N, C-alpha and C positions, 0 to 999 in steps of 0.2 A: 806433384808433391807440394809445391809452393802454394797452390790454390787450396789444397786440403789443410795445410798449416794455417793459412790466413783465415779460412772459414772456421776452423776449430777455435782459434783465438778470439775472433770477432763474435762467434756464436756464444761462447762462454761469457765473455764480457757483456755483450748486449742482453743475453738471457738473464743474468743477475741484475743488470740495470733496469730491465723491464719489471722484474719481480719487486725490486726496491721502490720503483716508481709507484707500483700498486700499493705497497705497504705504506709509504709516506703519504700518498694521496688519501688513503683510507683513514690513517690516524689523524690527519688534519681535518677530516670531514665530520668528526664526531659532533652530532646534534646541530650541525650547520644547515641541515635540510629543513628545519622548522621555519615556517614563514615568519614567525615572530622572534627568531633566535637572537637578533641584535637588541631585543628589549627584555630578554629573560636574564635574571641574575640569581645567584645563590647567596644567601645570607651567611656571612663569614664573621667570626669574632676573634678577639684576642683577649686572653685573661691577664690577671695582675702579675703572673709569672713570666709574661712575654710569649706564651705559647699560643699559636694559632689553632683554632678548632672549628670543626664544621657543625658542631651541635648548636641548635637554636631552640629556645623554649617557645611553646605555643603562645605565650603572652606576647612575644615579639611579632608573631604572625598576625595576631588579633589587632595589634597597634598598626601594623602596616596596612591592614584592610580598612581601618577606620580613621586614621589620623594624618595620613599623608595624601594630599590631592594628586601627586604625581604617580601614584600606584594604581594601576588598572586592576590587578588581581594579585593575591598572595595565597600560599598554601603550605600546610604541613606535609611532609613527605617522610615516611618512616620505613626503612628497610629492615626486614626480619631475617633471622636465621632460617635455614631450611627446616621445614616442619612436616609433620604427618598429616595427610589428607585421607579421609576414609569415605568411600562411596559404597554403601551397603556393607558387605563383608570384605570388600577389597581395600587394601591399604597401599598408599603411594607415598613416596618421598617427594616433596615439592620444593623447588628452588625459586628464587626471584619473586618473593612475596613482598608486597608493599601495602601499607595503609596510607591513604591520602584523601584529599578532598576533591570535589568536582572541579574546582578552579585549576587544579594542577593539570588535569587532562585537557582543559580548555586552552592552556598555554601551549601545549605541544601539538604537533600534527599527528593526530590519532585517527585512524579510519575505523569507524564504528560499523560493525556488521549487524549488530542488534543492540538496541538500547541507545542511551546517550549519557553524557557525563552527569548532568543534573539529576535525571531520573534514576540512573543506575548506581550512583554513589552518594545519594543524599540521605539515606536512612540507615538505621542499625540493621545488621544481619545481611547486608548486600555484598555480593562479590562479583567482580568482572574478570573474565578469563580471556586469554588470547586464543586464537584458533587452535594452535598446537596443543595447548593444555586442555582445552575443551575436548579435543579429539582423544587425547590420552585418557582423560578421566571418565568421559561419558560415551565414547565410541559413536557419537551421533549428535543430535540436537540437545544442547545443554541448557537452553533457556528455561528458567523456572525450576530446574532440578536443584536438589539439596546435596550439600556435602558437609562433612564434619571437619572443622579446622582444629588440628592439634589436640583433639579430644576435649576441646574447651567450648566451642560454639558451633551451632548449626547455622550454615549460611545458605542463602538462596542465590543462584546465578541470575543476575539482573542485567547482564550485558556481555557481549562478545566483541572483542576488537581484533583487527588484523595483527598478525605477528609483527613485532617491531623489528626494524633492521638491526644488523650487527653493530653498526656504528652509532650506538646511543649509550649515554650514561645511565639511562633509565630502562633496564631490560625487564620491563614489567610483564610477567606471565600470569600472576594472580594478584588482583588489586582489590583490597577490602576497604569498605567505607570507613572514614575517620570516626563516624559516630559509633561504629562497632568498637574501635580502639578505645574510645573514651569510656565505654562500658567495661572493657576488659582491664584497663589500667586507669584506676580512679584519679591518679595524679595528673593524667593528661586531660581530664575534664576541668581542671582548675586553670583558668586563664587570668588569674590575678596575682600570680607570684612568679618568680624566676628560678625556682629550685627544681632539682630532679632532672630526669632525662638522660640520654646518652648520645654518643657521636653518630649513631645511625638515624637519629631524628634530625632532619635537616629542613630548611625552609627555602622556598623559591618565590620570586617576585617577578611580575610582568609590569613594566613601567609603561605609561602612556607615551605616545609618539612625542619625541622632543624633550621628555622629562629628564632632569639631571639626577644623578645619584648623590651629589654632594649634600643637599639639605636632608636627605633621608639618612645618610651616614651620620651626619651631625646630630639629627634628632634622636636617633636610636642610642647614640653614645651618651648624650645628655641624660636620657631616661635611665640607662643602666648605671650611670654614675650616681644618680639620685637614689638607687636601690642597692647599694653595695653590701648591705647586710644580708641580702638574699642570694647574691651571685658573685663569682670571682671574675666575671667578664667586665672589662673596662672600656671596650670599644667595639663597634660594629662596622662592617664594610660590605657593600654589595659587590660581588665578584661576577664579572661577565661570564655567560655560559661558555663562550669561546675559549676562555682561559681555564675554566674549571677542570677540563679533561687532563691538562698537563700539570695540574697541581697534585703531585704525588704525596704531599703531606696530609691530604684529606683522607677520610674514610670513603673509599669509592664503592658505588653500587655495582659498577663494572670494573674492569681492570683499568689502570692508568699507565701511560708511557711518558717518561720525561722527554722534554723537547730536545735535550742534547743528544738523545739516542737517535732521533730522526736526522739531526745534522750529521751524526757519525755515519749513518747508513747512506745518506746522500753523498758524503765524501768518498766512501768506499766504492759506490757505484761509479763516480767520476774517475777514480783512480783506476778501476778495472778497465773502463773504456779507454782511458789514456794509454795504459800499457798495451792494450790490444792494438791501438792505432800505431804505437811505436813498432810493434811487430810487423804491421803492414808496411810501414815505411822501410824498415830494414830489409824485409824480404823483397820489396819492390825494387830497391836499389841493387840488390843482388841480381835480380832479373835484368836490370838495366844493362849490365855488361853483356848479357846474352842477347838482348834485343837491340843492341847498338846498330847492327847491320840492317835490321828491319827498318829502323827509323831513318837510316841513311838512304835506303832504297826509296822509302816513301817521300823523302825530301827531294831526291833526284827526280822523281816522277811528278813533282809539283805540289806536294802537301805543304801548307804553311804551318807555322808554329802554333797558331791559334787552333787550327784544325786538329793538330796532334794533341794539344792540351785537352780539347773536348773529347777526343777519342779515349785518352787515358783516364779522364774523369768518368767517362761512360763505363769503362771497364771496372773502375773502383765502385761506382754506384751500383752496378749489377751485382758485384760481389757483396756489397754492404746489404742490399735488399734481400739477397738469398740468406745472409747471416741473420738479418732481422726476422725473417720468416722462421728460420730454425731456432733463433733465440726466443721468439714468442712461444714456440712449441715447448721449449725447455722451461720457460717461465711458467707456462700453464701447469707443468708438473711440479715445479718448485713451490708455487703458491698453495698447492694442495697440502703440502707438509709445513707451511709457514707457521701454523699455530704450535707445532711440535718443535720447530727450530727457533722461534722467536715469540715473545709475549704479544701476539696479535691475533685478531679474529678475522683477518682480511679474507680468509678462505670462505667465509660465510657471506661475502658481499659479491656484487656484480663487478667484474674486472674489465670485461670487454665493453667499454662505453666509447662515446665519441671522443672523450678526452684522451683515451688510450691511443686511438688512431692518430690524433693530432700529435701526441707525444712521439709516436713511432715515426711520423713524417719529419718532425724536427730533429729527432735522433739520427735518422738516415742522412739528412742534409749535413748535420754537424759532423758526423763521423766521416762522411764522404770528403768533406773539406779538410778535416784534420788528417785523414789517412792519405788522401789523394793529391794534395797540393804539391808537396815536395817531390814525389815521384813524377808527377806530370811536368813540373818545371825542369827536372833533371833530364827526363827522357826526350822531351821536345827540344832541348837545347843542344843536343849532340851535333857536332859538325860532320857532314857526310863523309868527307875525305878521311878524317881521323877515325870515324866509326868503321869505315870499310877496311881500314888498315889494322883494325883490332887494337888501336892505341887510345881507347876511351879512358878518360879520367873523370872522376866524379867531383863536382863542385861542392861548395858549402861545407868544407871541412872533411869530406871523405870519411875514412874509417874513424877518425877521432870523434866526429859528430855522432856516428853510430855507436861508438863505444860509450859516449856520454849518455845516450839514450838507454843503452842496456844497463848502465849503472843506475839510472833513475828507476828503471823497472825493478831492479833487484833491491833498491832501497825500499820501495813500496812493499815488495813481497816480504822482505825480511822484517820490516816493521810489523806487518800483519802476523808473521810467524811468532815474533817475540811477544806481541800483545796477546796472541792466542794462548801461548804457553803460560804467561803470567795470569791470564783470566782463569785458565784451568787450575792453576796453582791456588788461586784465591778461592775458587769453588771447593777444591779439596780441603782447604783450610776451614771453610765453613762447616763442612761435613765432619771433619775429624777433630775439631777443637773441643777440648773438655769444657762443657758448659756449666760444670759445678754440680750436676745432678746425674743420676743414672737414667738413661733413656732407652736402653736396649730391652727388647722383649716385653714391652708394655702395651697392652691393648686398652683402649678407652671406649666406654659406651655411655650414652646419655641416660640420666635417671629421671624419667617423667614424673615419678612420685618421689618426693624427697623425705618422706616420713621415715622415722627410725625403724619402724616395723619392716617395711620393704627393704631398707638398707641392710639391716642385720640378717634378714632371711636370705638375701642375695649373697652376702658375704659367706654365710655358713654353708649354703648350697655349693658354692664354688670351691671352698677350701677342702671339701671332701675328696677332690680329685688330685692325684699326684702331679698332673700336668699344670696345675695352677698353684703358684707358690705364695702369693700374697695379694691382698686387696686393700685399697685406700680410697677415700672419698674427699672431694673438695669442689670448689667453684670451677677450677680448671686444673690442668697440669701445670708444672712450673713454667713451661714455655708453650704458649698457645697463640693462635692467630687472631682469635676473637674473644669476646666476652671479658674484656679487661675492665675492671672496676677501679675507680680512683676516688680519692678523698683528700680534702684539704686538712692537714694536721696542724694543730696549734701546740707550740712548745716554746718557751723563752729562748732556747738555744738556737732555734731555726732562724734563717735570714728573715728579718722583719716579723719574726714570731710565728710564721706559718709557711708551709710548703705542701705541694701535692705529692702524695705517696700512692703506690699501687696497693690495693686492698685484696687480700687473698683469704678466702674462707677454707679452712682445712680441718680434718679430723685428727684424732690423737696419734694416728699411725702415719700421717702424711710425710713428715721429715724422714722417718726411718725407712719408709717405703722407697722414697726417691734418693736415699743415701745423701741427704743434705745434713752435714754435721752441725751440731750446736757449738758455738764458740764461747758462750757464757749462759749461765742460768739453766733453765729446763724447758722442755717442750710441754705441750698440753698433756694432761694425765686424766685418768678416770674421774678424779675428784672434780675436774673442770666441766665435765659433761652435764652436771646437774645445774650449772649456771650458764644459761644461754644469753644471747643478746636481748636487750629490751626488758630486762628484769629489774631495772632501777638501781643497780649497784655498779660499783667500779668493775669494769670488764678487764680480765687478764688478756694480754696480747703478747705476741712474739714479734720482733722486728729483725731486719737483716743488718749486717755491718754497715752498709751504705747509709741506712737511716740513722745509726748512732753517730757516724761521722758528720752527717748533716746537722745533727743536734749539738755538735761541738765536742764530742767525747773522743779522746785519743785511744781509749781502750774500751772494748765492748762491755766489759763487766761494770763500767761506770754508769751505763744506761739502766741497769737493773733497778727496779723500784721507781723509776721515773714515770711521770704521768704525761700522756698525750691526750688531746681532746679532739674528737671528730664526730660529725653527725650528732652533735649535742651530747655525746657520751664521754665520761671520764674513763680513762684506761690506765692500766698498770702494766709495765713491761716486766715479764717474768723470764724472758729468754731472748737470746740473740743467735741467729743462724748465720752460717757463712754465706757470703754473696754468691749468687749464681746468675746466669744470663737468662732473664725471663723474656726479653725482647730479642729481635733478630740482631745480628752482630753489627748492623749499621748504627745501632743505638748504644748510648752509654748505660751503665748500670743505674738502676733506679731504686729509690727507697721503697721498702715493702713493710706492710703491717699485716700480720697474720692473726685471724680471729677464729675461734671455735664457734661456728654458726651453723647449726644443723639445718636451719630453714633454707640454706643456700648451697647445699652439697649437690650440685647439678651434674657432676661427672663421677663415674666410677673408673678407677685405674686398676688394672689387673695385670700382675706380673706372671708371665707364663714360661714354661720350659720351651725354649726356641726349637729344640730338637723334636718336639711333639706339638707343633703349632696347629695342625689340622684338628687334632683331638681336643685341644684346649678351646679353640674357637667354636667347635661343635657344642661343647659343654656350656660355654658362655651363652651362645645363641639359644640353646634349648631352655635354659632357666629364665633368661631375659624375656623371651617371647611368651613363656608361660605366665610370667608375672605381669607383663604389659602387652596383652594381646591386641590392643587398639592402637598401638604405635608402630612406626616403621623402625626396623632393627638395622643399624648401620655401625658396625664396629670399625675402629680406626687404630692404626699403629702410631704411637707417639713419634717414632723415628720418621715416619712418612710425613707427619704434620710438620716436623721441624725442617725436613728437607724442602717442603713446599714454601718455606720462608724465602727461598732463594731460587724460585722458578725463573724469575726474570733474568737473573745473572747466569743461571745454567743455560737458558735458551740463547742468551747473547753469546755465551762461549761456544755453543754449537754452531751458531751462524758464523762466528769468527773463524772457526776451524774450516768451514767451507771456503770462506774468502781467502784464507791463508793458502789452502791447497790450490785454489784457482789462480791466485797471484803467482805462486811458484811455477805452476804449469804454464801459464801464459808467458811468464818471464823466460822460462826455458825454451819456449817456442821462438821467442825473439833472439835468444842466445844462439839457437840452432841456425837461425837466419844469418847472424853475423859471422859465425864460424864458416858457414857455407860461402859467404862473401869472401872471407880471407883465403879460404882454400882455393876458390876460383881465381883470385888475384895471384896466388903464390904457387899455382900448379907447376909452372916451369921451374921455379926455384926448388920445389920439392923434388922434381925429376933430376935436376942437376945434382942436388945433394945425394940422392940415392946412387947415381952413377959414380959419384966420388966416394961412396962407401958408407953413407949415413945409415944407421939402423932404424927400424920402425919405431923403437922406443924413443930414440933421440928426436925423431921428427914429431912424434906425438907430444913430447915435452916442449919442443920449440913452439908448436902451435898453441898448446894449452897454457904456457907460462903467462902470456899477456892477458888471457881471459881470466885466469885465476887472480891476477892482480886487480882486475875490475871487480871481482867478487869481494876481495878484501876491502877495496875502496868503498863499495856499496855497504858492506858490513860496518865499516868505521863511521859512515854517515848515519846508518840506520840505528845504531846503538843509542846515541843521545836523543834522537827523535822518539824512539820507542820508550826510553826511560822517562822522558818528560810526559809523554802521553799517559803512561801507566801511573806515574805519580799523581797526575790530575784525576785519573779514574779512581785510584785508591783513597783519595782525599775524603770521599763521602763515607768511608767505612771507619767506624771507631776502632774496630778490631780487624786487623788485616795482616796478610802474609808479607814477608820481606821480599824485596826485589833482588833475587839471588843472581850471582855471577853465572851459575851453571845454566840458567835460562838463556842468557845471551850466547854462551858457548855452544849450547845444543842447537840454537837457531842458526848460528854461523856454520856449524859443521853440517847441518842438514841442507842448508842452502848451497854451500860449496860442494857437498856431495852430489846433489842433483845437477848442479852446473857441470861438475866434472864428468858425470855420465853423459850429459848432453854434448859436451865438447869432445869427449873421447870417441863418440860414435862417428862424427865427421872426420876427426883428425886421423883416426886409425884407418878409415876408408881411404883417405888421401895418401897416407903413408904406404898402404899396400898397393897403390896404383902402379901399373907398369910404367916405368920412366920413358919407355919408347913412345907410348901413346901421348904422353904429355909434352914431348919434345919434337915430334915429327912434323907438326904443322904450324904455320904462321897465321 
């Protein structure tokens, strides 16, 4: 039984530790496999408002190539939204599309199967595919074949590269030449100004060996300060590739993980191993009483203490190695589900490497020493005469030492439980908080053609069905993950006369559709549709309450009739809408400017009857496909998009739930060992009490009382620790749940309840024992 309990505790602890080792190693390995990784940098900038940004203009890349002797290569790198790819009559949705220059692929370790960087990405109309994408699109040899990209350009496959590993910030599956991009977007052909572009347009630099970043940072900063009329950027900095992955503030091409998360995972792994070792120590000392005579006989027959210590360490090592084998098997299963449980792609990487076996060896030695040292010293130190007379006493604090260890176990377990409950509460807060607009029952579809003819035809076709209640068009929905447009607004009331606001292009139905109330003035009306942007007149706009406060107005109506200037346009505020959360809840409210701009209505939002979801989706798909037969149809629910804001937090909560259960389980095993020890020590006392008339209930109460005190002590220590940890965790959220008392009470009740069940099992068994058996032998 003791071997089974030890193996279970060690297997669980070591299994999770091995899984977390794989995750932490994988996350720290991002893009470090490139031979030139230590010389590759991302161009990072800071604007006049103090905001860091990853966007870099192509003018800066041209300067880096021509004016800095320390630069070996520089390249534009532009990540695009998923797009439609058409091969013959077959339509595909393609992710991980990038536009770049040959220099970029020269910086990175790319294995070319066909073609090369210079020949395959040097001319317009060229596209390079990875093996997986080539097989998906062409089912065979793709070289020289043609595809149509987003129904805009025909491209010729000019190269094939090997699939890139999972641990890269550049998950390139389709790479289109930069010369093609310059033809598709005229502003990217201009390399003499600093305007335009977006955050998915980034720049990368390869420095020459030994070159310093300081003169480059200084040179770029001097240049941008000399051109302040064209840009809001005030300084540039080269960010090492090794730091880029953990910079969660940037716009990532792959996912990012904050470094504090890896520290947390490492700490949890260490704690689980620690409490598993405590179990081993507690159970080994319980067995020490039963093995006292064995030790005595070995000593009488000539065994020295050193020999006995090696024997007991050997037994511990054997058990630890069995647990590592079982834990490795458990880890192999856990890592398969890691991407579902945590925001990581480690399941797509090779985990069984030489480093893993070195780690297992170090882990085995460490756990053997931690778990085996105390029992080996105790068992080998018994005096033969005392042991043979069954008068063994344990040194180093006896039961008080083991009680302290159990308290430490349950402190860790209860901290995990409390943190898990609070993390789940925060996730529920994200999902349930009123965002200031209606998000239920809304389907969104991309509008490839933004002309009024297609838009109105689509609206009228859908509204003939009772399952479809309303349709609106805009740049995005009120809360979206991508396609955020920003502009620098000029107004005398703004700090320093200007500020960055979010720009949203909306139709006349947008605010009514999303149930966003007007707090002053009016929304866009039919009369405004005749006056679109770029007509040379003062443009009517709507702003949100946050924008009016930023302009210095204490009441929204005071902003009516005021003029803002942006993009060279004079605008007139005709209305103010109530604030809503357009970003995720880690961000503050931002100022918004709403413009009626038909040329940029990229998204259709359709409110459906949720009770007839299947029929509504069928109608939407039927008419959209008929209208846009050359594009890939992909409807999305707004609620799903908003929930995806918090995928990282949700997955962390899932992982914490597993850790909390394991912590309580392993802690309970340790408690079982200590109760067993006490029952063994007090067997005759219990027998005497029963002979003198003690009831089963009184004996159970006698044994349980002291252990429940340990649980209370553990809870008292765990509460402030967990409170502090969650205070730090919630600091990064602008909008957060409160740390309620009921969370601590529930965690305490759950932990004490599990402990009570564990204690009761052994104490009831002891109380029911026949007193004759416990008293008849010395």
